[in-house]
C-alpha positions in Angstrom: 0.0 0.0 0.0 2.8 2.4 0.9 4.5 2.0 -2.5 1.4 3.3 -4.2 1.6 6.7 -2.4 2.9 9.5 -4.6 6.4 10.8 -3.8 5.0 14.4 -3.5 2.9 13.5 -0.5 4.0 14.2 3.0 4.0 11.2 5.4 3.9 11.7 9.2 4.3 9.0 11.9 3.4 9.5 15.5 4.4 7.1 18.2 4.7 7.1 22.0 7.2 4.4 21.6 9.6 3.7 18.7 10.1 -0.1 18.5 12.7 -1.4 16.0 10.0 -2.7 13.6 8.4 0.7 13.3 11.9 2.3 12.9 12.6 -0.1 10.0 9.3 0.6 8.4 10.0 4.4 8.6 13.5 3.9 7.1 12.2 1.8 4.2 9.2 3.9 3.1 9.7 7.5 4.3 12.0 10.3 3.4 15.7 9.4 4.0 16.2 12.7 5.9 13.3 12.7 8.4 12.6 15.3 11.0 12.2 13.9 14.5 10.4 15.8 17.1 10.9 14.7 20.7 8.7 16.1 23.5 10.5 15.9 26.9 13.5 13.5 26.8 14.5 10.4 24.8 15.9 8.9 28.0 12.5 8.4 29.6 11.6 4.9 30.6 8.3 3.2 31.5 7.2 3.3 35.1 8.3 0.0 36.6 5.4 0.2 39.2 2.8 -0.1 36.5 1.8 -3.7 35.6 0.6 -4.2 32.0 -1.5 -7.3 31.3 -2.3 -8.3 27.8 -5.3 -10.7 27.2 -5.7 -12.1 23.7 -9.4 -12.9 23.2 -11.6 -13.8 20.2 -14.3 -11.4 19.1 -17.0 -13.2 21.0 -15.2 -13.2 24.3 -13.9 -9.7 24.4 -17.3 -8.0 25.2 -17.9 -10.5 28.1 -14.4 -9.9 29.4 -14.8 -6.1 29.2 -18.1 -6.4 31.1 -16.5 -8.5 33.8 -13.6 -6.1 34.0 -16.0 -3.1 34.5 -17.8 -5.0 37.2 -14.5 -5.7 39.0 -13.5 -2.1 38.8 -16.9 -1.0 40.2 -16.5 -3.3 43.2 -12.8 -2.4 43.8 -13.9 1.3 43.7 -16.7 0.7 46.2 -14.3 -1.1 48.6 -11.9 1.8 48.4 -9.1 -0.2 46.7 -8.8 2.2 43.8 
């Protein structure tokens, strides 16, 4: 798809993170002399006190899981845990 875009067009990429795969994609398809805008510092790291959980669900299960998650947040909030 990217090869069909005219050379005269401007392409812009936004990312909170810049993983190696995204960097390679940018190098391959974008201007060889990109402008990089960094807000704050490139030396920032993720907060190690934040736990990220990824659940891979099929389409049918995701709405049920979301409903269960909302219920658990409701009860945790009522108990003063969050």
